[in-house]
C-alpha positions as CSV (number, residue, x, y, z in Angstrom):
1,M,0.8,-55.9,-50.2
2,C,1.7,-56.7,-46.8
3,N,3.9,-59.4,-45.6
4,L,3.1,-59.6,-42.0
5,R,4.2,-62.5,-39.8
6,R,2.8,-62.7,-36.6
7,G,3.0,-65.9,-34.2
8,L,-0.3,-67.5,-33.1
9,E,-1.4,-67.7,-29.6
10,R,-2.4,-71.1,-28.1
11,S,-6.0,-71.1,-26.7
12,G,-6.6,-74.6,-25.6
13,K,-6.6,-77.1,-28.3
14,D,-6.7,-74.1,-31.1
15,H,-4.3,-71.2,-32.1
16,A,-5.6,-67.9,-32.7
17,I,-4.4,-64.1,-33.5
18,L,-6.2,-61.2,-33.2
19,L,-5.9,-58.7,-35.5
20,V,-7.7,-54.9,-36.0
21,L,-8.2,-54.8,-40.0
22,P,-10.0,-52.2,-41.9
23,S,-12.6,-53.2,-44.6
24,G,-11.1,-55.2,-47.4
25,V,-10.4,-58.3,-48.9
26,Y,-7.3,-60.2,-47.5
27,H,-5.0,-63.0,-48.6
28,Y,-3.3,-65.0,-46.1
29,R,-1.2,-68.5,-45.6
30,I,0.0,-70.1,-42.6
31,I,3.6,-71.6,-41.9
32,V,3.5,-75.2,-40.8
33,D,6.9,-76.8,-40.2
34,G,8.6,-73.8,-42.2
35,E,6.2,-74.4,-45.5
36,L,3.7,-71.9,-46.5
37,R,0.5,-73.4,-46.9
38,Y,-3.4,-72.9,-47.1
39,I,-6.4,-74.3,-45.7
40,P,-8.3,-75.8,-48.5
41,E,-11.6,-76.2,-46.5
42,L,-11.5,-72.3,-46.4
43,P,-12.2,-69.7,-49.2
44,H,-9.1,-69.4,-51.1
45,A,-7.9,-68.1,-54.7
46,T,-4.8,-68.5,-56.8
47,D,-3.1,-65.3,-57.7
48,E,-1.4,-64.1,-60.9
49,R,1.8,-65.9,-59.8
50,G,-0.1,-69.6,-59.4
51,Q,0.2,-69.2,-55.7
52,V,-2.7,-70.3,-53.5
53,A,-4.0,-68.1,-50.3
54,N,-6.9,-68.2,-48.1
55,L,-9.2,-65.3,-48.4
56,L,-10.7,-63.3,-45.6
57,N,-13.5,-60.7,-46.4
58,V,-13.6,-58.0,-43.9
59,H,-16.7,-55.8,-43.7
60,V,-16.7,-53.1,-41.0
61,S,-19.8,-50.9,-40.2
62,K,-19.7,-47.7,-38.9
63,D,-21.9,-49.2,-35.7
64,A,-18.9,-51.6,-35.1
65,I,-16.3,-48.9,-35.2
66,F,-18.1,-46.6,-33.1
67,L,-18.6,-49.3,-30.3
68,F,-14.9,-50.5,-30.6
69,Q,-13.5,-46.8,-30.3
70,H,-15.8,-46.2,-27.0
71,S,-15.5,-49.6,-25.5
72,N,-11.7,-48.3,-24.6
73,L,-12.7,-45.3,-22.3
């Protein structure tokens, strides 16, 4: 489990963050006004402690890794 806190960057009306993640399922929550929250309209799950978090399922193909590695030449 990784407890990573990163600030979002403002992009017009939106806020975003760019992370390079290996394939896997990630659970995440956002902090709003000092409180941990999840977005109910997005996929989410409850863990064994009863905490709800959003889910992000990342699939990285070998072709995508090849393009990513070689785009920085």
